[in-house]
N, C-alpha and C positions, 0 to 999 in steps of 0.2 A: 503495498500499500504503500501510494506517495504520501507527500505531506499535501499536500490540495485534496486528494482524498481521504485523508483522515481530519484536517479543518472543515470538508464541505459535509463528512459525516458527524461530527462534532456539532456543528452549526444546526442541520437538521433536525440532530437527538435532541438536541436544548430550545431549538421551538416548538418542537413538539410537545417533551415536559411544559414549556411556559401555558399550552394553551391546554393542557390537563390541568395545570396545578392554579391557573386564574380564577375558576368560581367555588375554589375553595374558601371556607369562613368569610367570603363576601356578603357585607350585608349592602342592604340597598339604601336610597335614604326615603323611601319609605317606610321601610321596617326602620330605622333608627326615628322617623318620626320630625327631620331637619330635612325637608326638600329647599334647597337654595333655587330662587329664582331664575328664572329659563333653561329649567334641566328640568329632564322629564324625573320620575321619581322610581322608575330602575335604574336611576345612575346607582355608583358605589356610592359610600358614604365616606368611607379608609379603606382604600386599594392596598396599601401596607407593600407596595412594589419592590422597595428594598429587600425585605423580608423575605416575600418569594423569589426573586433574582436568586436570592444566594441559596434557599431550598431546589430553585431547578438547578442551578450548576451543580450543587452535591450531587443531585440524584442523575442530570445526563452525562456527569464525569465517570460518574459507577455504571452508568450504563454503556458509556463511550468505551470503557476498557473493557469491559465482557464481552460488547461485537466487536472489537478489534483485536480480542485474544481470539475469538472464532473464525475471524478472518485471516490473520496472520498463520494461525497453527493449523488450517485449513481441516479443521474439524469438519465445517460445512465448505464443499465447493461449490464455482456455478457450474460444473457439470452435474452432478447430483442436484442442486434447482432445477435445472434444464430436463433433467430424466422424468422428476415429478412432474413438470407442469407443460411439459411436452403432449401436442394432438395428436391423437394416432387415427 
C-alpha cells in the first residue's frame, strides 16, 4: 500500500466514522427549550464537535490499523474478493 492509498483509506474511514458518531448524544434546540430566533427547533443546541472529533480520531485510527494490517498481511486479497463477487 502506498502512502497516498493509506492517506485516502484513513480519510474515508475517518469521515465514515464521523457520520456515524455525529447523532450520538445530540440534543436539539427544541428539546433543550432554547430555540434561537431564525433557526429551526431541530438544530443542535450543543454539538461538542471537539469531543466528537477526538472520539472519531481514536475510533478511525483503530479501524485503520486493523484494515491496513489485513491488507498488508494479505489475509484477504483482491483475488479472494473477486472470486466471491464474480458473476457466473
